C-alpha positions in Angstrom: -0.1 -0.1 0.1 1.4 3.4 -0.9 1.5 5.6 2.0 -0.7 8.9 1.6 1.5 12.0 0.3 1.9 15.5 1.5 -0.4 17.8 -0.6 1.7 19.7 -2.8 1.2 23.3 -3.8 2.3 24.5 -7.4 4.8 27.2 -7.3 4.9 29.4 -10.5 7.8 31.8 -11.4 6.7 35.1 -13.2 9.8 36.3 -14.7 10.4 39.3 -17.5 12.3 42.4 -18.0 11.4 45.8 -16.3 8.3 47.0 -17.9 7.1 43.8 -19.6 4.0 43.8 -17.6 4.8 41.0 -14.8 3.0 42.9 -12.1 0.1 43.9 -14.2 -0.1 40.2 -15.1 -0.1 39.4 -11.2 -2.6 41.7 -10.5 -5.0 40.2 -13.1 -4.4 36.6 -11.6 -5.3 38.0 -8.1 -8.5 39.6 -9.4 -9.5 36.4 -11.3 -8.2 33.7 -9.0 -10.9 31.5 -9.6 -11.6 30.8 -6.1 -7.9 30.1 -5.3 -5.9 31.4 -2.3 -2.7 32.7 -3.8 0.6 33.3 -2.0 2.6 35.9 -3.7 6.3 36.1 -3.3 7.9 39.5 -4.6 11.7 39.0 -5.3 12.4 42.7 -5.6 12.8 46.0 -3.9 11.2 49.4 -4.3 7.4 50.2 -4.6 5.1 47.2 -5.9 1.6 47.8 -6.0 -0.5 44.7 -5.8 -4.2 44.5 -5.8 -4.3 48.3 -4.6 -2.0 47.7 -1.9 1.6 48.8 -1.6 4.6 46.7 -0.5 7.3 49.4 -0.5 10.9 48.1 0.5 9.3 45.6 3.1 12.0 42.8 2.7 11.0 39.8 4.9 7.3 41.1 5.5 4.1 39.4 4.8 1.3 41.4 3.8 -2.3 40.2 3.8 -4.3 41.5 0.4 -7.4 41.1 1.9 -9.1 38.8 -0.4 -7.5 35.4 1.1 -3.9 35.9 -0.6 -0.7 36.9 1.0 2.2 39.0 -0.2 5.7 38.6 0.9 8.5 40.8 -0.4 11.9 38.9 0.1 15.5 38.6 -0.9 16.1 35.4 -3.1 18.4 34.0 -0.5 15.3 33.9 2.0 13.0 32.1 -0.5 13.0 28.7 1.3 12.1 30.4 4.5 9.1 31.9 3.0 8.1 28.8 1.1 8.1 27.4 4.6 5.8 29.9 5.9 3.4 30.1 3.0 3.0 26.3 2.9 2.1 25.6 6.2 -1.4 24.1 6.5 -2.7 27.1 8.3 -2.2 29.4 5.3 -4.5 27.1 3.3 -3.0 28.3 0.0 -3.5 26.8 -3.5 -0.8 28.1 -5.5 2.2 30.2 -4.8 3.4 32.9 -7.4 7.0 34.3 -7.5 7.3 37.6 -9.1 11.0 37.8 -10.1 12.9 40.9 -10.2 13.1 42.4 -13.6 17.0 41.8 -13.6 16.8 38.4 -12.1 18.1 35.1 -13.6 14.9 33.2 -13.5 17.1 30.2 -14.1 18.4 30.5 -10.6 14.9 30.7 -9.1 14.0 27.6 -10.8 17.1 25.8 -9.6 16.3 26.8 -6.2 12.8 25.2 -6.2 13.9 22.2 -7.7 16.4 22.0 -5.1 14.1 22.5 -2.1 13.7 19.8 0.3 10.2 21.3 1.1 7.8 18.3 0.6 4.4 20.7 0.1 5.8 22.2 -3.2 6.0 21.3 -6.7 7.3 23.3 -9.6 4.4 25.0 -11.3 6.4 26.4 -14.3 8.6 29.5 -15.5 6.3 32.0 -17.3 8.2 34.8 -19.2 6.5 38.0 -19.8 7.6 39.8 -23.0 6.9 43.3 -24.0 5.8 42.8 -27.5 6.2 46.5 -28.5 9.9 46.9 -27.1 11.0 43.3 -27.4 13.4 43.9 -30.5 15.0 47.1 -28.7 15.0 45.1 -25.4 16.6 42.3 -27.0 19.7 44.4 -28.5 20.4 45.9 -25.2 20.0 42.5 -23.3 21.0 39.8 -25.4 20.3 37.4 -22.3 16.8 37.4 -22.9 17.2 34.7 -25.5 18.4 32.5 -22.4 15.7 33.4 -20.5 13.2 32.4 -23.3 15.0 29.1 -23.8 14.2 28.1 -20.2 10.8 29.4 -20.1 7.8 26.8 -20.1 5.3 29.5 -21.2 6.1 32.9 -22.9 3.1 35.7 -22.7 3.6 38.2 -25.5 2.3 41.2 -23.3 1.0 44.4 -25.0 0.0 43.1 -28.3 -2.6 45.7 -28.5 0.3 48.3 -29.1 2.0 46.2 -32.1 0.9 46.1 -35.7 0.2 42.2 -36.8 3.4 42.5 -39.1 5.4 43.3 -36.3 3.9 40.9 -33.8 4.9 38.2 -36.4 8.3 39.3 -36.4 8.5 39.2 -32.6 6.9 35.7 -32.5 9.8 34.5 -35.1 12.4 36.1 -33.0 11.0 34.4 -29.9 10.9 30.9 -31.8 14.6 31.4 -32.9 15.9 31.9 -29.6 15.6 28.0 -29.5 13.0 27.4 -26.6 10.3 25.0 -26.8 7.7 27.2 -24.8 4.2 27.8 -25.5 3.7 31.2 -26.7 0.3 33.1 -26.2 -0.6 37.0 -26.8 -2.0 39.3 -24.1 -2.8 42.8 -23.5 -2.8 44.4 -20.1 -1.6 40.9 -19.0 -5.0 39.3 -19.3 -4.1 35.6 -19.6 -6.7 33.0 -18.4 -5.7 31.8 -14.8 -6.5 28.3 -15.7 -3.3 28.3 -17.8 -1.4 28.3 -14.3 -3.8 26.8 -11.7 -7.0 24.9 -11.6 -10.3 26.5 -10.2 -10.5 26.0 -6.6 -13.3 23.4 -5.6 -16.5 23.8 -3.9 -17.7 21.8 -1.1 -20.0 19.9 -3.3 -17.7 19.3 -6.2 -15.7 16.2 -7.5 -11.9 16.9 -7.1 -11.0 14.3 -9.4 -13.5 15.3 -12.2 -12.8 19.3 -11.6 -9.1 18.9 -11.9 -9.1 16.6 -15.0 -11.6 18.3 -17.2 -11.1 21.8 -16.8 -14.9 22.2 -17.1 -15.1 26.0 -16.8 -12.4 26.2 -19.5 -13.9 23.9 -21.8 -17.6 24.9 -21.1 -19.5 25.6 -24.5 -21.4 28.8 -24.8 -23.4 30.8 -27.2 -21.3 33.8 -26.3 -18.7 35.4 -28.7 -15.6 33.4 -28.1 -13.5 35.7 -29.7 -13.5 37.9 -26.8 -12.8 35.2 -24.3 -9.3 34.7 -22.8 -9.0 31.1 -23.6 -9.0 31.5 -27.3 -5.4 31.9 -27.1 -4.7 28.2 -26.6 -6.2 24.8 -27.1 -7.0 22.0 -24.8 -7.2 18.2 -25.6 -9.1 15.8 -23.4 -8.1 12.2 -23.6 -9.8 9.1 -21.9 -8.9 5.5 -22.1 -10.4 2.3 -20.5 -7.4 0.3 -21.7 -4.4 0.4 -19.7 -1.4 2.5 -20.8 1.8 0.8 -22.0 4.5 2.7 -19.9 7.3 2.6 -22.4 4.9 4.1 -25.3 3.6 6.6 -22.8 7.2 7.8 -21.9 8.2 8.1 -25.6 5.3 10.4 -26.1 6.2 12.4 -23.0 9.7 12.6 -24.0 9.2 13.7 -27.4 5.9 16.0 -26.6 5.7 18.9 -29.4 6.8 22.5 -28.8 3.6 24.5 -27.6 2.5 21.9 -25.3 2.4 23.8 -22.0 0.6 21.5 -19.3 -0.2 17.9 -19.1 -2.5 16.7 -16.2 -4.4 13.7 -15.1 -4.1 10.1 -14.1 -2.8 7.2 -15.9 -3.6 3.6 -15.4 -0.7 1.1 -16.1 -2.5 -2.0 -15.8 -0.8 -5.1 -15.3 2.6 -3.0 -14.7 1.2 -1.7 -11.3 -2.4 -3.1 -10.5 -2.3 -1.4 -7.1 -2.0 2.2 -8.1 -2.9 4.8 -10.5 -0.4 7.5 -11.3 -1.2 11.4 -11.4 0.6 13.1 -14.1 2.1 16.6 -13.6 3.7 18.0 -16.7 4.7 21.9 -17.1 7.0 22.5 -20.0 9.6 20.0 -19.8 9.1 19.3 -16.3 7.5 15.7 -15.4 6.3 14.1 -12.3 4.3 11.1 -11.3 2.6 10.5 -7.9 1.4 6.9 -7.4 -2.0 6.6 -5.3 -3.8 3.6 -4.5 -7.0 2.7 -6.5 -10.1 3.4 -4.5 -12.4 0.5 -4.1 -14.6 0.1 -7.2 -13.1 3.1 -9.0 -13.0 2.8 -12.6 -9.6 2.0 -14.0 -9.4 4.6 -16.6 -6.5 7.0 -17.8 -7.8 10.5 -18.1 -5.5 13.2 -19.3 -6.2 17.1 -20.2 -3.2 18.6 -22.3 -3.1 22.5 -22.8 -0.9 24.4 -25.3 -0.7 27.0 -28.1 -0.4 25.9 -31.6 -0.9 22.2 -30.7 -2.4 19.8 -33.3 -5.3 18.3 -31.2 -6.0 15.5 -33.6 -2.5 14.4 -33.7 -1.9 14.3 -30.0 -5.3 12.3 -29.5 -4.2 9.8 -31.9 -0.5 9.5 -30.3 -2.1 9.0 -26.9 -4.3 6.3 -28.2 -1.4 4.6 -29.6 0.1 4.4 -26.3 -2.4 1.9 -25.1 -1.7 -1.8 -24.3 -2.3 -4.4 -27.0 -2.7 -8.1 -26.5 1.0 -8.4 -27.8 2.6 -6.7 -24.8 3.9 -9.4 -22.5 3.4 -8.7 -18.9 7.0 -8.8 -17.9 8.0 -6.4 -20.6 5.4 -4.2 -18.9 6.9 -4.5 -15.5 10.4 -3.6 -17.0 9.1 -0.6 -18.8 7.7 0.9 -15.3 11.2 1.7 -14.6 11.0 4.6 -17.0 7.7 5.9 -15.1 9.5 5.4 -11.7 12.3 7.6 -12.6 9.8 10.6 -12.3 8.2 9.3 -8.9 9.6 11.8 -6.3 11.3 9.9 -3.4 11.7 12.5 -0.6 13.8 10.1 1.6 16.5 9.9 -1.0 16.8 13.5 -1.6 19.4 15.3 0.2 18.6 18.8 1.7 19.7 21.5 -0.5 21.1 19.4 -3.0 21.5 21.1 -6.4 20.5 19.7 -9.8 23.5 19.3 -12.2 21.2 20.8 -15.0 18.3 22.9 -15.6 15.3 20.5 -15.5 15.1 20.3 -19.4 18.3 18.3 -19.3 18.1 16.6 -16.0 15.9 13.2 -16.0 16.1 12.9 -12.1 12.9 11.7 -10.1 12.2 15.1 -8.8 13.4 17.2 -11.7 12.4 17.0 -15.3 12.8 15.6 -18.9 
């Protein structure tokens, strides 16, 4: 029997150069938080207005935002200390957002998160905010922006309302030329759908497994004009299978998932390879983690996944996942051996040394608690 695991809070890193619109995007998330309690860590100095309140040079302070959210202004060296504070059960937070300094190296914040021995957090992605109107000029002055784009999981082209379509195409091409594999979406005034980053909070009468898997609010069909909706900037694919997945084929799919595919989440049934557990799947960018959980009595043995991205081929993704299912030719012993590929991405807290640094950024480090 797999022991119960500590619930983990996703930690999202929000980065971008000064003036790109990070704080505007953060304020938007706080005003449209989908019922979530958000912890905010501001890795910066000076005056930062968040939801009509000001955090002015208060390094090491925690401020209540009055809507169930908290804000901390910290130095990067204090990150672990404040994560410990914000992840205490009494805080009842659903997601934590770190707003990096405009001059910060986002890769270092990600390294700190991946090296943390806090069992109550998991990596929620690096979001790089780009000022589409000033990108070309900023890139000339700060060529390191290409490195930031390379390690991002999601790129938000902000201020697209200030850019002609032809110029916006040039910005997109330049972002793609940086060599990154992140999903890229456009925005004005930092208005992105919060469900790109975190799930809506559940009401008392809602089924957790259904709500998290289906993104039902995101996918709800209405008769409104969808052209004005936030979620038109990306696509979502839902996949369900009542035949177990072949671990080797599913890992091959996850290892080669296409550019623009930002999030994958849900549950996988590996059938004879592990009859006792279903495996929760968390993937953000190139980060991947599986969490085994015992099947509940009489629970349907299904694989249910939701994939979210920008510019993805929904039909092709659905077919590729369908091809990952077991076939009658799959030998049970081969399936069991193939599970080792999955188990590499199951976190083993007792094997992780406090403060241990990953050798590589997550894209290149296939360790159990890091990423592909």
